[in-house]
N, C-alpha and C positions, 0 to 999 in steps of 0.2 A: 891242752887237754884236761877233762872235766874227770876228775879220779872217782867220783861219786856216780857218774855215769856209768865211768867206764868200766866198775863191778859187774853192774847187768839186776840179776831180778831179787839175786841174795841180796841186798844193801834196801829194797825197795821201802822198809821202813824208812830208813834214810832218808829218803826221799821223795815221800811224803808229808815228810818232819823239814825236809827243807822249802818246797813247793806251800805247807802252811805259812811257817815263818814266812817268808818273802811278803805272800799274799797280805798278809797280816799286818807288814809293813808298810806296805804299798797302799791299803785303807785308811792306816793311817796317815799318811801323808796327806790322804783326800781330804777326809777331814779335817785335817791342820788347815791345809789351803779355802775352807769354806768355813775354818773358825766355830766349827763343833764339835762339842768339850765333849768325847766320847772314845772310850776303849773300843777296840773292835773285837777283843777276847768276852768282854760281856755282853757280845749280840745276841748270842743266843739264848742266855738265862732274860736277856731282857726282852726280845720275842715273846718269848713266851708270857711274859707279864702283861704286855700287851695288849694278846690277844685275846688274854682271858681276866676277864671280872673277878678277878681273886683269885689268887694262888697259893700252895703250901710250898713252901719248902721239898718237900718228900715229893712234890707232884711233880716240879721241876727236874728234880733227880731223875725220878723215874721217865720222863718225859728224853733229858739227852744223854740218859745214861751216861752218867759221870759220875764219879764219885763224891760222896756227901762232903769231904771238907772241900771240893773243889766250888760245889753250887754256893756252900753257905762262903765261900772266898768271897763268890764273884757279888750273892745280893748285899754282902755286905758293901763293899766298891759301890753297888746302886744306891744302897743309905747312905754313904760317902758324900756320896752325888747331890744327892737330893731328888733321884728319880724319879725311886720308890720309895713307898713307907707302910709299913706293919701294922693291923689293927690286930687286935684282937678277936678272936671266931666265937660269936654270941653262944655257940652250943658245948662247944667246948675250948677255956679260957687258957688251954695248956698251948694251943695254936695259934698258930701268926699267919694270917691272912697277905698275902703280900699282894697289891694292887700297887699302878702308877701314880706318879703326886699332879700334882698340877703343873711343874720343873717338866715332870718325865711325860707329860701328855703334850703339851708343846715343843719337848725336841723331835717329838716324835712325828708333830707335823712339818717343821726345819728338815729333817733329817728324811722323811721316806723320797723327798726324787732322787737325793744322794743313792740309796738302797736301792731304787728303780735304773738308776746310770750305773750299778757295780752288779745287780743282775744282767742285765744287758750286755756286758762286760765280759762277765763272766763265760756265758752263753757263747758270743761270739769269740773267743779266745778256744773254749774246746767243745766245737764242733771239729772233730776231729776222726777220721777211719783211718783205723790202727788196727794190729793184730794182736796186742796186747798190749795189758796198763802200760808198761813202761817203754814200749815204744810211744803209747797216748803224751808221758809225761817227759819224752825226749822234744815230742814235739810241741807242746805244750811250751818248755819254757826255753825250747828254741824260740816262740813267738815272743817272750816276756822279754829274752834277749834281745830279739829286733824292735820291739817298742814296750816299755816300761806300763804295768801295768795301770799305776795311778794317772800314766801319763794319760791313757787309752778314756778311764773313766770319765778327770778333768775333761777331757776334749769333748767327750759326751754331754756333760752338765751342762757345756758350756752354747752347745749347737742344741739343747732341746730346752733355753733359756735364754733364747735371742726374741728380740721384738720383732726385728724382720723374719715371718718365715721364708722358707727355699722358695722361689719364684721358680716354673717352666717355662722358658720364651722358646720359642722360633728361631730358625735361622737366617742370619745376614752376615753380607758378606763382610762387614769389619770384625765379625766371629770369628774366622776363618782361620785366622792363626790360632784360637783358644782351641779349635776343633782340633788341629794337626798337635798345639803342643799337650794339647793334655792327652792325648794318645800315644803319642810316642813314648812321650814317660811313663804310661804306662805300660806300652811294651815292652822299652828297655827295663824294668824293673821286672816282671817276674818271665820273658821272653827276648825278643830279638823285634827288629824290624823288618819283616819281607817286604820286596818289591812292589808284591800286589798292595802290603798294608802303604807302603811310599806313595805311590803312585792314587791312588784313594784319598790318602789324607794328603797331599798335594792340589786333588783339584775336586775338592765336595762340588763345584756344580759341574762339573763334567759327569762324576761318576753317578753322582745321588741327587741332586736336586734337579738339574735339566734332565733327566730320568722318569722323574714323579717322585722320585724319592724326600724326605726329610729329615730334617734336623733340630733335634733341642737340644739346649742347654738349661740348666740349673743353676742359676743367680741368688747368692745370699749376701746379703748387705752390699750390693752396686758388685760386688765380686761375682765373673765367672768360677763356678766350683767345681761343676759336670758338665758332660757330653755324652748322648748317644744319637743313633741314625735308623731310620729305617731305611733299608735301602732295597727296589727292585730287586726280585729274584721270581724269574719264570712266573709263575701265575700267585707265586704269594708274593713276599715282603719279608727281610731275611732283619733283625735287631741285631744289631751291630754298630761296632766304634765305640763301645759304652764306655768311660771312663772318668774319675773321679779322683780331685787333686788331694793330694799324698795328704795335706793338714786334715784335710774332711771325709778321709776316707772311716766309715765306722758307724756312719753316723744314717744309715739309709736312706742317703743323698740319691746310691745308685737304684735302690726298691722305687723311690719315688721317679725318677726318670722310665724303669720298665712300667711301671705302672702308668704313669701318662702314655708311652706307645703302644700300651694293650687297651687302653681304653681310646686311643686315636685310633688306633689301627679295627676297632670294632666297629667306633659309631662313626667316624668319620670316614675312614677306606671301604668300612660294609666288605672286610677279611673276613674268610674261615679258617684262616691260621693264621700264626706265624712259626719264620726257622730261625733258629742259631745256631753256631759254632762254636765251641767250647775247647777244655784242656780240663780232663780229669782229674789236675794237680789244683784247678782251683773247686777246692775243694768247698769254700764259703759260698761262692758263686752256684756252684751246683747244686748248694742245695737247695739257694733260692732261689734258683729255677727248676726244681722242682715243686717248691710251695708253691710257687704261683701256677702250677699245672703242668709247666714243658714232662714232654716224656721222650724218651730218646728213642733216636730212629735209627736205624745205616747209615752212617757217610759213604757216600757217594765214593770213586775211587779219582777222580779231576777236582777233586773235594778245593778251593781258592787257595785253602791257609793249610801249610805246610805243619804247622804246631797243633792244626784241631785234631782231636781223638776220639772225639764226639760231638753227634751232632743231636738237636733236640726240639721238637714240635710238640707249639699251643695251639689247642681247635679252641677257637674262639668262637662256634657256632653248630 
């Protein structure tokens, strides 16, 4: 039992402090992994100096709304690391204007891709629907426990610096096992394998390919890391059976597969719309579907999936 979590709203300050300290420690792990000599606690001050062509101690303090001693301490640490330099103000020699040093400018070039991955990962972790801040923190810390913050950032950095990009390829018989294994792993992780799933996944030719459907795979460095299908459904097609390898989740591979399906449905199949079934507990997935333009429509009583509590439709033309 997490005693601090059990305290509830009255422990809000302590909970925020714990989350903050955890994220700082994890960010330091990321910097250390990529041999970046930087302290995450100095980021706000350093970012303001980077964004402005000369700034004073007072301006930094006002922008961050921190205490003067805290701002001065951060500036002194940045000076000691050689990342900034202080110059006299031409109009008032009592004032010191702070600029990035050459070393600081080189650090910015090196660390910016890491900052981008950190920002991306934070967005992925915090896309949460909740009724209160304390509930939001509960869900956030649960996510951290499932997959460490630093681990997710490092994976994202590696995924976005690989030499070979993700390639979308079409179905071949020798890929049938990947289609089955990726989907079964995903279903067992989030739900369970329904009889209809087992039947379709075990016979992709019978239920999808031979009926005019299509199956696609995401290939990265000669490894199949994701899959998705377009399955004929009455007068349209269902975007279904999307799954990504656990080691490659959180890197937009699912979005690449979905965009490929949308483009294929519109340009190759000349469809007017696509549908999909999902479950509202998959908050990130629902968020992405909406981002791509899918809207919610009623779920029919004879839905093929017991787990589905939401049906969505994308108008293509």
